[in-house]
N, CA, C, O and the ligand as a Tripos MOL2 file, in Angstrom:
@<TRIPOS>MOLECULE
protein
  257   255    65     0     0
PROTEIN
NO_CHARGES

@<TRIPOS>ATOM
      1 N         -82.4290  120.5920   -8.8400 N.3       1 MET1
      2 CA        -81.1920  121.1170   -8.3590 C.3       1 MET1
      3 C         -80.1560  120.3090   -8.8400 C.2       1 MET1
      4 O         -80.0620  119.1280   -8.5040 O.2       1 MET1
      5 N         -79.2160  120.9660   -9.7530 N.am      2 THR2
      6 CA        -78.0650  120.3060  -10.1600 C.3       2 THR2
      7 C         -76.5960  120.9460   -9.7050 C.2       2 THR2
      8 O         -76.5210  122.1120   -9.3160 O.2       2 THR2
      9 N         -75.5820  120.1800   -9.7790 N.am      3 CYS3
     10 CA        -74.4080  120.7600   -9.5740 C.3       3 CYS3
     11 C         -73.9640  121.9890  -10.3680 C.2       3 CYS3
     12 O         -74.1370  122.0700  -11.5840 O.2       3 CYS3
     13 N         -73.3800  122.9500   -9.6270 N.am      4 ALA4
     14 CA        -73.0790  124.1270  -10.5420 C.3       4 ALA4
     15 C         -72.0280  124.0770  -11.4470 C.2       4 ALA4
     16 O         -71.9340  124.7990  -12.4400 O.2       4 ALA4
     17 N         -71.0800  123.0530  -11.0320 N.am      5 HIS5
     18 CA        -69.8170  122.7890  -11.9370 C.3       5 HIS5
     19 C         -69.8430  121.9730  -12.9360 C.2       5 HIS5
     20 O         -69.2380  122.1980  -13.9840 O.2       5 HIS5
     21 N         -70.7680  120.6100  -12.6520 N.am      6 CYS6
     22 CA        -70.7990  119.7900  -13.6830 C.3       6 CYS6
     23 C         -72.1310  119.3780  -14.0310 C.2       6 CYS6
     24 O         -72.2510  118.5820  -14.9620 O.2       6 CYS6
     25 N         -73.2100  119.8200  -13.3910 N.am      7 GLY7
     26 CA        -74.4380  119.5850  -13.8280 C.3       7 GLY7
     27 C         -75.1850  118.2560  -13.3760 C.2       7 GLY7
     28 O         -76.3460  118.0490  -13.7290 O.2       7 GLY7
     29 N         -74.5320  117.4340  -12.6450 N.am      8 LYS8
     30 CA        -75.1130  116.2620  -12.1170 C.3       8 LYS8
     31 C         -76.1740  116.8170  -11.2190 C.2       8 LYS8
     32 O         -76.1420  117.9410  -10.7200 O.2       8 LYS8
     33 N         -77.1090  115.9340  -11.0600 N.am      9 PRO9
     34 CA        -78.3780  116.1650  -10.1720 C.3       9 PRO9
     35 C         -77.9560  115.7870   -8.7240 C.2       9 PRO9
     36 O         -77.3800  114.7480   -8.4030 O.2       9 PRO9
     37 N         -78.3580  116.8530   -7.8590 N.am     10 LEU10
     38 CA        -77.8040  116.4520   -6.5190 C.3      10 LEU10
     39 C         -78.7840  115.7150   -5.5730 C.2      10 LEU10
     40 O         -79.9930  115.7000   -5.8060 O.2      10 LEU10
     41 N         -78.2820  115.1600   -4.5970 N.am     11 THR11
     42 CA        -78.8510  114.2980   -3.7850 C.3      11 THR11
     43 C         -79.2590  115.4360   -2.5530 C.2      11 THR11
     44 O         -78.7550  116.5500   -2.4120 O.2      11 THR11
     45 N         -80.3650  114.7780   -1.6800 N.am     12 TYR12
     46 CA        -80.3950  115.5470   -0.6230 C.3      12 TYR12
     47 C         -79.5010  115.8750    0.3810 C.2      12 TYR12
     48 O         -79.4530  116.9840    0.9120 O.2      12 TYR12
     49 N         -78.6210  114.7090    0.7180 N.am     13 ASN13
     50 CA        -77.4640  114.6960    1.5500 C.3      13 ASN13
     51 C         -76.2430  115.8700    0.9060 C.2      13 ASN13
     52 O         -75.5410  116.6340    1.5680 O.2      13 ASN13
     53 N         -76.2820  115.7150   -0.4370 N.am     14 GLU14
     54 CA        -75.4670  116.7910   -1.1690 C.3      14 GLU14
     55 C         -75.7520  118.1890   -0.9940 C.2      14 GLU14
     56 O         -74.8400  118.9940   -0.8060 O.2      14 GLU14
     57 N         -77.0260  118.5480   -1.0470 N.am     15 LEU15
     58 CA        -77.5810  119.8020   -0.6270 C.3      15 LEU15
     59 C         -77.3580  120.1990    0.8470 C.2      15 LEU15
     60 O         -77.3630  121.3610    1.2540 O.2      15 LEU15
     61 N         -77.1690  119.1320    1.5760 N.am     16 GLY16
     62 CA        -76.8720  119.4190    3.1200 C.3      16 GLY16
     63 C         -75.6460  119.6520    3.2710 C.2      16 GLY16
     64 O         -75.3580  120.5410    4.0730 O.2      16 GLY16
     65 N         -74.7350  119.0610    2.6810 N.am     17 LEU17
     66 CA        -73.3840  119.4740    2.8270 C.3      17 LEU17
     67 C         -73.0530  120.8240    2.2440 C.2      17 LEU17
     68 O         -72.2670  121.5340    2.8720 O.2      17 LEU17
     69 N         -73.5040  121.2000    1.2530 N.am     18 ASN18
     70 CA        -73.3770  122.5620    0.6890 C.3      18 ASN18
     71 C         -73.9200  123.5700    1.6680 C.2      18 ASN18
     72 O         -73.3110  124.6210    1.8700 O.2      18 ASN18
     73 N         -74.9600  123.3020    2.2350 N.am     19 LYS19
     74 CA        -75.4290  124.4080    3.3470 C.3      19 LYS19
     75 C         -74.3740  124.4650    4.6260 C.2      19 LYS19
     76 O         -74.1860  125.4730    5.3060 O.2      19 LYS19
     77 N         -73.7210  123.1770    4.8200 N.am     20 LYS20
     78 CA        -72.6180  123.0050    6.0330 C.3      20 LYS20
     79 C         -71.3000  123.7120    5.5080 C.2      20 LYS20
     80 O         -70.5790  124.3560    6.2700 O.2      20 LYS20
     81 N         -71.0380  123.5570    4.1950 N.am     21 TYR21
     82 CA        -69.5910  123.5620    4.0280 C.3      21 TYR21
     83 C         -69.3320  124.6360    2.5480 C.2      21 TYR21
     84 O         -68.2030  124.9710    2.1920 O.2      21 TYR21
     85 N         -70.4870  125.0200    1.8920 N.am     22 ASN22
     86 CA        -70.4830  125.7550    0.7890 C.3      22 ASN22
     87 C         -71.1860  127.0800    1.1850 C.2      22 ASN22
     88 O         -72.2300  127.0580    1.8360 O.2      22 ASN22
     89 N         -70.5490  128.3350    0.7490 N.am     23 GLY23
     90 CA        -71.4070  129.4940    0.8140 C.3      23 GLY23
     91 C         -72.5690  129.4240    0.1740 C.2      23 GLY23
     92 O         -73.4830  130.1410    0.5820 O.2      23 GLY23
     93 N         -72.7780  128.5890   -0.9150 N.am     24 ALA24
     94 CA        -73.7550  128.4390   -1.8170 C.3      24 ALA24
     95 C         -73.8220  129.7620   -2.7080 C.2      24 ALA24
     96 O         -74.8020  129.8600   -3.4470 O.2      24 ALA24
     97 N         -72.8980  130.7670   -2.7110 N.am     25 LYS25
     98 CA        -73.0580  131.7410   -3.4600 C.3      25 LYS25
     99 C         -72.5270  131.5140   -4.8430 C.2      25 LYS25
    100 O         -72.8100  132.2960   -5.7500 O.2      25 LYS25
    101 N         -71.7770  130.4820   -5.0250 N.am     26 ASP26
    102 CA        -71.5570  130.0920   -6.3920 C.3      26 ASP26
    103 C         -72.5430  128.9450   -6.9480 C.2      26 ASP26
    104 O         -72.3810  128.3510   -8.0140 O.2      26 ASP26
    105 N         -73.4360  128.7710   -6.1710 N.am     27 GLY27
    106 CA        -74.2540  127.5350   -6.3460 C.3      27 GLY27
    107 C         -74.0070  126.2110   -5.6610 C.2      27 GLY27
    108 O         -72.9870  126.0630   -4.9870 O.2      27 GLY27
    109 N         -74.9230  125.2090   -5.8060 N.am     28 ALA28
    110 CA        -74.5400  124.0350   -5.0190 C.3      28 ALA28
    111 C         -73.8480  123.1170   -5.6830 C.2      28 ALA28
    112 O         -74.0750  123.0660   -6.8920 O.2      28 ALA28
    113 N         -72.8980  122.2130   -5.1480 N.am     29 LEU29
    114 CA        -72.1910  121.5920   -5.9360 C.3      29 LEU29
    115 C         -72.1360  119.8620   -5.5550 C.2      29 LEU29
    116 O         -72.2410  119.4670   -4.3940 O.2      29 LEU29
    117 N         -72.0130  119.2330   -6.3520 N.am     30 CYS30
    118 CA        -72.3500  117.6440   -6.0660 C.3      30 CYS30
    119 C         -71.0140  117.1220   -5.1670 C.2      30 CYS30
    120 O         -70.0910  117.8960   -4.9120 O.2      30 CYS30
    121 N         -71.0230  115.9670   -4.8010 N.am     31 LEU31
    122 CA        -70.1480  115.3630   -3.7200 C.3      31 LEU31
    123 C         -68.7010  115.6020   -4.3390 C.2      31 LEU31
    124 O         -67.8580  116.2190   -3.6870 O.2      31 LEU31
    125 N         -68.4770  115.1940   -5.3760 N.am     32 GLY32
    126 CA        -67.1840  115.0080   -6.1090 C.3      32 GLY32
    127 C         -66.6520  116.6700   -6.3560 C.2      32 GLY32
    128 O         -65.4750  116.9460   -6.1240 O.2      32 GLY32
    129 N         -67.4300  117.5270   -6.7480 N.am     33 CYS33
    130 CA        -66.8960  118.8740   -7.0170 C.3      33 CYS33
    131 C         -66.7700  119.4470   -5.4240 C.2      33 CYS33
    132 O         -65.8030  120.1100   -5.0470 O.2      33 CYS33
    133 N         -67.6930  119.1480   -4.7210 N.am     34 LEU34
    134 CA        -67.3300  119.8830   -3.4200 C.3      34 LEU34
    135 C         -66.1610  119.4330   -2.7140 C.2      34 LEU34
    136 O         -65.5060  120.1860   -1.9920 O.2      34 LEU34
    137 N         -65.8640  118.1370   -2.9180 N.am     35 ALA35
    138 CA        -64.4610  117.5860   -2.4280 C.3      35 ALA35
    139 C         -63.3420  118.2710   -2.9840 C.2      35 ALA35
    140 O         -62.3580  118.6060   -2.3260 O.2      35 ALA35
    141 N         -63.5060  118.4790   -4.2310 N.am     36 GLN36
    142 CA        -62.2860  119.2390   -4.9050 C.3      36 GLN36
    143 C         -62.0590  120.4360   -4.5490 C.2      36 GLN36
    144 O         -60.9330  120.9150   -4.4200 O.2      36 GLN36
    145 N         -63.1960  121.0630   -4.3440 N.am     37 LYS37
    146 CA        -63.3930  122.7250   -3.8690 C.3      37 LYS37
    147 C         -62.6850  122.7280   -2.6150 C.2      37 LYS37
    148 O         -61.7210  123.4770   -2.4590 O.2      37 LYS37
    149 N         -63.1840  121.7580   -1.4810 N.am     38 LEU38
    150 CA        -62.7130  121.9410   -0.1130 C.3      38 LEU38
    151 C         -61.3260  121.2290   -0.0890 C.2      38 LEU38
    152 O         -60.6680  121.2900    0.9500 O.2      38 LEU38
    153 N         -60.8710  120.5990   -1.1070 N.am     39 ASP39
    154 CA        -59.5890  119.6390   -1.1470 C.3      39 ASP39
    155 C         -59.5510  118.8490   -0.0420 C.2      39 ASP39
    156 O         -58.6820  118.8830    0.8300 O.2      39 ASP39
    157 N         -60.6220  118.0460   -0.0910 N.am     40 VAL40
    158 CA        -60.6740  116.9100    0.9020 C.3      40 VAL40
    159 C         -61.1060  115.5650    0.1410 C.2      40 VAL40
    160 O         -61.8190  115.7170   -0.8510 O.2      40 VAL40
    161 N         -60.7510  114.3020    0.5010 N.am     41 PRO41
    162 CA        -61.3640  113.2700   -0.1190 C.3      41 PRO41
    163 C         -62.7830  113.2510   -0.0830 C.2      41 PRO41
    164 O         -63.3240  113.8750    0.8300 O.2      41 PRO41
    165 N         -63.5980  112.5510   -1.0420 N.am     42 GLN42
    166 CA        -64.9930  112.4160   -1.0440 C.3      42 GLN42
    167 C         -65.3580  111.6350    0.4450 C.2      42 GLN42
    168 O         -66.2910  111.9330    1.1910 O.2      42 GLN42
    169 N         -64.4030  110.6140    0.6400 N.am     43 GLU43
    170 CA        -64.5930  109.6340    1.7230 C.3      43 GLU43
    171 C         -64.9690  110.6080    3.0290 C.2      43 GLU43
    172 O         -66.0380  110.4860    3.6270 O.2      43 GLU43
    173 N         -64.1970  111.3510    3.3040 N.am     44 ARG44
    174 CA        -64.1490  112.3290    4.2790 C.3      44 ARG44
    175 C         -65.6950  113.2010    4.4970 C.2      44 ARG44
    176 O         -66.2750  113.4610    5.5510 O.2      44 ARG44
    177 N         -66.0690  113.5080    3.1380 N.am     45 LEU45
    178 CA        -67.4840  114.2310    3.1860 C.3      45 LEU45
    179 C         -68.3800  113.3090    3.5470 C.2      45 LEU45
    180 O         -69.2570  113.7050    4.3150 O.2      45 LEU45
    181 N         -68.4120  112.0960    3.1830 N.am     46 LEU46
    182 CA        -69.3690  110.9210    3.5230 C.3      46 LEU46
    183 C         -69.1420  110.4290    4.9680 C.2      46 LEU46
    184 O         -70.1080  109.8610    5.4780 O.2      46 LEU46
    185 N         -68.1380  110.5400    5.6330 N.am     47 GLU47
    186 CA        -67.9230  110.2800    6.7650 C.3      47 GLU47
    187 C         -68.6610  111.4270    7.5430 C.2      47 GLU47
    188 O         -69.2340  111.1450    8.5950 O.2      47 GLU47
    189 N         -68.6660  112.6620    7.0790 N.am     48 LYS48
    190 CA        -69.1630  113.8040    7.8160 C.3      48 LYS48
    191 C         -70.6850  113.8240    7.7220 C.2      48 LYS48
    192 O         -71.4100  114.4010    8.5330 O.2      48 LYS48
    193 N         -71.1060  113.1320    6.6430 N.am     49 ILE49
    194 CA        -72.7690  113.1800    6.5540 C.3      49 ILE49
    195 C         -72.9810  112.2120    7.4780 C.2      49 ILE49
    196 O         -73.8900  112.5340    8.2420 O.2      49 ILE49
    197 N         -72.3580  110.8320    7.7830 N.am     50 ALA50
    198 CA        -72.6470  109.9410    8.8340 C.3      50 ALA50
    199 C         -72.7780  110.6140   10.2720 C.2      50 ALA50
    200 O         -73.7560  110.4210   10.9940 O.2      50 ALA50
    201 N         -71.5330  111.5440   10.6690 N.am     51 GLU51
    202 CA        -71.6030  112.1020   11.5140 C.3      51 GLU51
    203 C         -72.7770  113.0120   12.0340 C.2      51 GLU51
    204 O         -73.2880  112.9640   13.1520 O.2      51 GLU51
    205 N         -73.1010  113.8560   10.9840 N.am     52 PHE52
    206 CA        -74.2750  114.5780   11.2380 C.3      52 PHE52
    207 C         -75.5140  113.9080   11.4120 C.2      52 PHE52
    208 O         -76.4400  114.3330   12.1030 O.2      52 PHE52
    209 N         -75.5060  112.8460   10.7650 N.am     53 LEU53
    210 CA        -76.8330  111.7240   10.7560 C.3      53 LEU53
    211 C         -76.9160  111.4650   12.2030 C.2      53 LEU53
    212 O         -78.0130  111.6230   12.7380 O.2      53 LEU53
    213 N         -75.8520  111.0680   12.9510 N.am     54 ARG54
    214 CA        -75.7860  110.2840   14.2750 C.3      54 ARG54
    215 C         -76.3220  111.4570   15.0280 C.2      54 ARG54
    216 O         -77.2790  111.2680   15.7780 O.2      54 ARG54
    217 N         -75.7220  112.8350   14.8860 N.am     55 ALA55
    218 CA        -75.9780  113.8530   15.7220 C.3      55 ALA55
    219 C         -77.5790  114.4750   15.4590 C.2      55 ALA55
    220 O         -78.0260  115.3780   16.1670 O.2      55 ALA55
    221 N         -78.2900  113.9070   14.4400 N.am     56 GLY56
    222 CA        -79.6800  114.0930   14.4220 C.3      56 GLY56
    223 C         -79.8020  115.3170   13.4180 C.2      56 GLY56
    224 O         -80.9110  115.8520   13.4230 O.2      56 GLY56
    225 N         -79.0790  115.7260   12.7620 N.am     57 CYS57
    226 CA        -79.1080  116.7640   11.8620 C.3      57 CYS57
    227 C         -79.9980  116.4560   10.7810 C.2      57 CYS57
    228 O         -79.9090  115.4340   10.1010 O.2      57 CYS57
    229 N         -80.9980  117.5010   10.6100 N.am     58 LEU58
    230 CA        -82.1450  117.2630    9.5530 C.3      58 LEU58
    231 C         -81.7790  117.4380    8.3170 C.2      58 LEU58
    232 O         -82.5460  116.9070    7.5130 O.2      58 LEU58
    233 N         -80.7040  118.1030    7.7750 N.am     59 LEU59
    234 CA        -80.1050  118.3820    6.5750 C.3      59 LEU59
    235 C         -79.6320  117.0220    5.9350 C.2      59 LEU59
    236 O         -79.2110  116.9760    4.7790 O.2      59 LEU59
    237 N         -79.7170  116.0150    6.6780 N.am     60 PHE60
    238 CA        -79.1820  114.7090    6.1360 C.3      60 PHE60
    239 C         -80.2590  113.4620    6.3090 C.2      60 PHE60
    240 O         -81.0800  113.3770    7.2230 O.2      60 PHE60
    241 N         -80.0850  112.5670    5.2920 N.am     61 VAL61
    242 CA        -81.0720  111.4840    5.6150 C.3      61 VAL61
    243 C         -80.2980  110.0920    5.2510 C.2      61 VAL61
    244 O         -79.4250  110.1570    4.3850 O.2      61 VAL61
    245 N         -80.5870  108.7950    5.8900 N.am     62 GLU62
    246 CA        -79.9640  107.6880    5.5210 C.3      62 GLU62
    247 C         -80.3560  107.2650    3.9920 C.2      62 GLU62
    248 O         -81.4810  107.3290    3.4980 O.2      62 GLU62
    249 N         -79.2980  106.8710    3.4380 N.am     63 ASN63
    250 CA        -79.4530  106.2610    2.0300 C.3      63 ASN63
    251 C         -80.1080  107.2060    0.9140 C.2      63 ASN63
    252 O         -80.9530  106.8630    0.0870 O.2      63 ASN63
    253 N         -79.5140  108.5120    1.0780 N.am     64 SER64
    254 CA        -79.9900  109.3780    0.2750 C.3      64 SER64
    255 C         -79.4570  109.0370   -1.3900 C.2      64 SER64
    256 O         -79.8150  109.7660   -2.3150 O.2      64 SER64
    257 ZN        -70.2740  118.4390   -9.7410 Zn       65 ZN65
@<TRIPOS>BOND
     1     1     2 1
     2     2     3 1
     3     3     4 2
     4     3     5 am
     5     5     6 1
     6     6     7 1
     7     7     8 2
     8     7     9 am
     9     9    10 1
    10    10    11 1
    11    11    12 2
    12    11    13 am
    13    13    14 1
    14    14    15 1
    15    15    16 2
    16    15    17 am
    17    17    18 1
    18    18    19 1
    19    19    20 2
    20    19    21 am
    21    21    22 1
    22    22    23 1
    23    23    24 2
    24    23    25 am
    25    25    26 1
    26    26    27 1
    27    27    28 2
    28    27    29 am
    29    29    30 1
    30    30    31 1
    31    31    32 2
    32    31    33 am
    33    33    34 1
    34    34    35 1
    35    35    36 2
    36    35    37 am
    37    37    38 1
    38    38    39 1
    39    39    40 2
    40    39    41 am
    41    41    42 1
    42    42    43 1
    43    43    44 2
    44    43    45 am
    45    45    46 1
    46    46    47 1
    47    47    48 2
    48    47    49 am
    49    49    50 1
    50    50    51 1
    51    51    52 2
    52    51    53 am
    53    53    54 1
    54    54    55 1
    55    55    56 2
    56    55    57 am
    57    57    58 1
    58    58    59 1
    59    59    60 2
    60    59    61 am
    61    61    62 1
    62    62    63 1
    63    63    64 2
    64    63    65 am
    65    65    66 1
    66    66    67 1
    67    67    68 2
    68    67    69 am
    69    69    70 1
    70    70    71 1
    71    71    72 2
    72    71    73 am
    73    73    74 1
    74    74    75 1
    75    75    76 2
    76    75    77 am
    77    77    78 1
    78    78    79 1
    79    79    80 2
    80    79    81 am
    81    81    82 1
    82    82    83 1
    83    83    84 2
    84    83    85 am
    85    85    86 1
    86    86    87 1
    87    87    88 2
    88    87    89 am
    89    89    90 1
    90    90    91 1
    91    91    92 2
    92    91    93 am
    93    93    94 1
    94    94    95 1
    95    95    96 2
    96    95    97 am
    97    97    98 1
    98    98    99 1
    99    99   100 2
   100    99   101 am
   101   101   102 1
   102   102   103 1
   103   103   104 2
   104   103   105 am
   105   105   106 1
   106   106   107 1
   107   107   108 2
   108   107   109 am
   109   109   110 1
   110   110   111 1
   111   111   112 2
   112   111   113 am
   113   113   114 1
   114   114   115 1
   115   115   116 2
   116   115   117 am
   117   117   118 1
   118   118   119 1
   119   119   120 2
   120   119   121 am
   121   121   122 1
   122   122   123 1
   123   123   124 2
   124   123   125 am
   125   125   126 1
   126   126   127 1
   127   127   128 2
   128   127   129 am
   129   129   130 1
   130   130   131 1
   131   131   132 2
   132   131   133 am
   133   133   134 1
   134   134   135 1
   135   135   136 2
   136   135   137 am
   137   137   138 1
   138   138   139 1
   139   139   140 2
   140   139   141 am
   141   141   142 1
   142   142   143 1
   143   143   144 2
   144   143   145 am
   145   145   146 1
   146   146   147 1
   147   147   148 2
   148   147   149 am
   149   149   150 1
   150   150   151 1
   151   151   152 2
   152   151   153 am
   153   153   154 1
   154   154   155 1
   155   155   156 2
   156   155   157 am
   157   157   158 1
   158   158   159 1
   159   159   160 2
   160   159   161 am
   161   161   162 1
   162   162   163 1
   163   163   164 2
   164   163   165 am
   165   165   166 1
   166   166   167 1
   167   167   168 2
   168   167   169 am
   169   169   170 1
   170   170   171 1
   171   171   172 2
   172   171   173 am
   173   173   174 1
   174   174   175 1
   175   175   176 2
   176   175   177 am
   177   177   178 1
   178   178   179 1
   179   179   180 2
   180   179   181 am
   181   181   182 1
   182   182   183 1
   183   183   184 2
   184   183   185 am
   185   185   186 1
   186   186   187 1
   187   187   188 2
   188   187   189 am
   189   189   190 1
   190   190   191 1
   191   191   192 2
   192   191   193 am
   193   193   194 1
   194   194   195 1
   195   195   196 2
   196   195   197 am
   197   197   198 1
   198   198   199 1
   199   199   200 2
   200   199   201 am
   201   201   202 1
   202   202   203 1
   203   203   204 2
   204   203   205 am
   205   205   206 1
   206   206   207 1
   207   207   208 2
   208   207   209 am
   209   209   210 1
   210   210   211 1
   211   211   212 2
   212   211   213 am
   213   213   214 1
   214   214   215 1
   215   215   216 2
   216   215   217 am
   217   217   218 1
   218   218   219 1
   219   219   220 2
   220   219   221 am
   221   221   222 1
   222   222   223 1
   223   223   224 2
   224   223   225 am
   225   225   226 1
   226   226   227 1
   227   227   228 2
   228   227   229 am
   229   229   230 1
   230   230   231 1
   231   231   232 2
   232   231   233 am
   233   233   234 1
   234   234   235 1
   235   235   236 2
   236   235   237 am
   237   237   238 1
   238   238   239 1
   239   239   240 2
   240   239   241 am
   241   241   242 1
   242   242   243 1
   243   243   244 2
   244   243   245 am
   245   245   246 1
   246   246   247 1
   247   247   248 2
   248   247   249 am
   249   249   250 1
   250   250   251 1
   251   251   252 2
   252   251   253 am
   253   253   254 1
   254   254   255 1
   255   255   256 2
@<TRIPOS>SUBSTRUCTURE
     1 MET1         2 RESIDUE 1 A MET
     2 THR2         6 RESIDUE 1 A THR
     3 CYS3        10 RESIDUE 1 A CYS
     4 ALA4        14 RESIDUE 1 A ALA
     5 HIS5        18 RESIDUE 1 A HIS
     6 CYS6        22 RESIDUE 1 A CYS
     7 GLY7        26 RESIDUE 1 A GLY
     8 LYS8        30 RESIDUE 1 A LYS
     9 PRO9        34 RESIDUE 1 A PRO
    10 LEU10       38 RESIDUE 1 A LEU
    11 THR11       42 RESIDUE 1 A THR
    12 TYR12       46 RESIDUE 1 A TYR
    13 ASN13       50 RESIDUE 1 A ASN
    14 GLU14       54 RESIDUE 1 A GLU
    15 LEU15       58 RESIDUE 1 A LEU
    16 GLY16       62 RESIDUE 1 A GLY
    17 LEU17       66 RESIDUE 1 A LEU
    18 ASN18       70 RESIDUE 1 A ASN
    19 LYS19       74 RESIDUE 1 A LYS
    20 LYS20       78 RESIDUE 1 A LYS
    21 TYR21       82 RESIDUE 1 A TYR
    22 ASN22       86 RESIDUE 1 A ASN
    23 GLY23       90 RESIDUE 1 A GLY
    24 ALA24       94 RESIDUE 1 A ALA
    25 LYS25       98 RESIDUE 1 A LYS
    26 ASP26      102 RESIDUE 1 A ASP
    27 GLY27      106 RESIDUE 1 A GLY
    28 ALA28      110 RESIDUE 1 A ALA
    29 LEU29      114 RESIDUE 1 A LEU
    30 CYS30      118 RESIDUE 1 A CYS
    31 LEU31      122 RESIDUE 1 A LEU
    32 GLY32      126 RESIDUE 1 A GLY
    33 CYS33      130 RESIDUE 1 A CYS
    34 LEU34      134 RESIDUE 1 A LEU
    35 ALA35      138 RESIDUE 1 A ALA
    36 GLN36      142 RESIDUE 1 A GLN
    37 LYS37      146 RESIDUE 1 A LYS
    38 LEU38      150 RESIDUE 1 A LEU
    39 ASP39      154 RESIDUE 1 A ASP
    40 VAL40      158 RESIDUE 1 A VAL
    41 PRO41      162 RESIDUE 1 A PRO
    42 GLN42      166 RESIDUE 1 A GLN
    43 GLU43      170 RESIDUE 1 A GLU
    44 ARG44      174 RESIDUE 1 A ARG
    45 LEU45      178 RESIDUE 1 A LEU
    46 LEU46      182 RESIDUE 1 A LEU
    47 GLU47      186 RESIDUE 1 A GLU
    48 LYS48      190 RESIDUE 1 A LYS
    49 ILE49      194 RESIDUE 1 A ILE
    50 ALA50      198 RESIDUE 1 A ALA
    51 GLU51      202 RESIDUE 1 A GLU
    52 PHE52      206 RESIDUE 1 A PHE
    53 LEU53      210 RESIDUE 1 A LEU
    54 ARG54      214 RESIDUE 1 A ARG
    55 ALA55      218 RESIDUE 1 A ALA
    56 GLY56      222 RESIDUE 1 A GLY
    57 CYS57      226 RESIDUE 1 A CYS
    58 LEU58      230 RESIDUE 1 A LEU
    59 LEU59      234 RESIDUE 1 A LEU
    60 PHE60      238 RESIDUE 1 A PHE
    61 VAL61      242 RESIDUE 1 A VAL
    62 GLU62      246 RESIDUE 1 A GLU
    63 ASN63      250 RESIDUE 1 A ASN
    64 SER64      254 RESIDUE 1 A SER
    65 ZN65       257 GROUP 0 **** ****
């Protein structure tokens, strides 16, 4: 699976973020492209991954 925008290979956590924040109708996006689309800093998305991890969300893993 690669980013629909820039073609970068996607990590497991990036796919998880797409399930949470991107309707996936346009294809999955990498962290950088998803941050641009959502107009938030990449750091914010990384924080969200950490939050979902702490909540036990199975869409994310440590050190993906
Ligand atoms: Zn991308």
